[in-house]
C-alpha positions in Angstrom: 58.2 117.8 104.2 60.3 115.2 102.4 62.0 114.3 105.6 58.7 113.5 107.2 57.8 111.2 104.3 61.1 109.3 104.6 60.5 108.8 108.3 56.9 107.6 107.8 57.7 105.2 105.0 60.6 103.5 106.7 64.0 102.3 105.4 62.6 99.1 103.8 60.1 100.9 101.5 62.7 103.6 100.7 65.2 101.0 99.7 62.6 99.3 97.4 61.9 102.7 95.7 65.5 103.5 94.9 66.2 103.9 91.3 69.2 102.4 89.4 71.3 105.5 89.7 70.9 105.6 93.5 71.7 101.9 93.7 74.8 102.2 91.5 76.0 105.3 93.5 75.6 103.4 96.8 77.5 100.4 95.5 80.2 102.5 93.9 80.7 104.4 97.2 80.9 101.1 99.2 83.4 99.6 96.8 85.5 102.7 96.6 85.7 103.2 100.4 86.7 99.5 100.9 89.4 99.7 98.3 90.7 103.0 99.5 90.8 101.9 103.1 92.7 98.7 102.2 95.1 100.5 100.0 95.9 103.0 102.7 96.3 100.2 105.2 98.7 98.4 102.9 100.8 101.6 102.5 100.9 102.1 106.3 101.9 98.4 106.9 104.7 98.7 104.3 105.9 101.9 106.0 106.0 100.2 109.4 107.7 97.1 108.0 110.5 99.2 106.5 111.0 101.1 109.7 111.3 97.9 111.7 113.8 96.4 109.3 115.9 99.6 109.4 115.7 99.5 113.2 116.8 95.9 113.2 119.7 96.7 110.9 120.7 99.6 113.2 120.5 97.4 116.2 122.9 94.9 114.6 125.5 97.6 114.9 125.3 97.4 118.7 128.2 95.0 119.2 129.1 96.2 122.7 129.9 93.5 125.2 128.0 92.9 128.4 130.5 94.9 130.4 133.8 96.7 129.8 136.0 93.7 130.8 134.0 91.1 128.9 135.6 89.3 125.9 132.4 87.6 125.0 131.8 89.8 122.0 134.9 88.6 120.1 134.1 84.9 120.7 130.4 85.2 119.7 130.7 87.4 116.7 130.3 85.6 113.3 131.2 88.0 110.5 129.8 85.7 107.8 126.4 85.7 109.5 126.5 89.4 110.2 127.2 90.3 106.5 124.6 87.8 105.2 121.9 89.2 107.5 122.9 92.9 106.8 122.8 92.3 103.0 119.5 90.4 103.2 117.9 93.2 105.2 119.3 95.9 102.8 117.8 94.0 99.9 114.4 93.6 101.6 114.4 97.3 102.7 115.1 98.4 99.1 112.4 96.2 97.6 109.8 97.3 100.1 110.8 101.0 99.6 110.1 100.5 95.9 106.8 98.8 96.6 105.9 101.7 99.0 106.8 104.3 96.4 104.7 102.6 93.7 101.8 102.0 96.1 101.7 105.7 97.1 101.8 106.8 93.4 98.9 104.4 92.5 96.9 105.5 95.6 97.2 109.1 94.5 96.2 108.2 90.9 93.2 106.1 92.1 91.9 108.1 95.0 93.6 111.5 95.0 95.8 112.9 97.8 97.2 110.5 100.4 
C-alpha cells in the first residue's frame, strides 16, 4: 500500500515530506560515496604510477645495441645520466610506495576493507 502512495504522490512531494534524519542520511551517503570513490581512485593511480616507474627503471637495464656488431651502445651511454635517473626513480618509487601504504591504511580506517 505504501508503494502505491509513493507512486501517486510523486518524487517532488515525497522530497518535500522528508524529515531531517532522512535528509541527513541521504547527504551522508552521497558524501561518503564520493570520498570513498576518490580515495580508491587515488590508491589505484598511485599503484599504476609505481608500476610504470619500476617498468621504466627495468627498461633502463636494456642496454643492448641495435645489432650484434654495433658499437653504438658504448658511444651513446652516459653513466652519469644513467645513475642520476636511476637514483631519482628509486627515490620517487620509495616515496610513492610510502604514500600508497599510508593511503591504504587510511582507506581501511575510514571506509573498511579495500
